[in-house]
C-alpha positions in Angstrom: 109.8 93.6 87.2 110.4 95.9 89.8 108.0 99.0 91.7 109.9 101.5 93.9 106.2 103.2 95.2 106.8 105.9 97.2 104.7 106.2 100.6 103.8 108.7 102.6 103.0 108.0 106.4 100.6 109.7 109.0 102.4 110.6 112.0 100.4 107.4 113.9 102.2 105.5 111.4 105.3 106.2 112.5 105.3 106.5 116.0 103.4 102.7 116.1 106.6 101.6 113.7 109.3 103.6 116.4 106.7 101.9 119.6 108.3 98.6 118.0 111.8 99.7 117.1 110.9 99.6 113.9 111.3 102.1 110.6 108.2 102.3 109.4 108.8 101.5 105.7 109.3 97.9 107.5 106.6 97.8 109.6 104.2 98.6 107.1 105.6 95.8 105.1 105.5 93.6 107.6 101.7 94.7 108.1 100.7 94.3 104.2 102.0 90.4 104.6 100.5 89.4 107.8 97.0 90.9 106.3 97.7 90.1 103.1 100.1 87.1 102.6 101.7 90.0 99.9 105.4 90.4 99.9 107.0 93.9 99.8 110.9 94.6 101.0 111.5 97.8 102.8 113.1 100.6 101.1 115.5 101.7 103.2 117.3 98.7 102.1 117.8 100.6 98.8 119.4 103.5 100.6 116.4 105.4 100.2 116.8 109.8 101.1 116.1 110.8 104.8 112.2 111.2 104.9 111.4 109.6 102.0 109.8 106.1 102.4 109.1 104.0 99.9 109.0 99.4 99.0 109.9 97.0 96.5 107.7 95.0 95.0 108.8 92.1 92.3 105.5 91.6 89.3 105.6 89.4 87.2 103.2 88.7 84.0 102.4 85.0 83.6 99.3 84.5 80.7 96.3 84.0 82.5 96.5 80.0 81.7 99.2 79.3 83.6 98.6 82.0 86.5 95.1 79.4 86.7 96.8 76.1 86.4 99.1 77.0 89.5 95.8 78.0 91.4 
């Protein structure tokens, strides 16, 4: 159900996050939410190793018939 993909950020992204006093993984997750409506959880909330970045996403698999009914 959970995935923790590793992300490599550019120096530009790291500096943009620092400019608004956010960790770069939080900065990324908030931008994804704003742009797509998809909620990710920053890996920094899960004690990731210093200098590494992740996010957590929960995936739930529904039968296509139930998914269409929700739309």
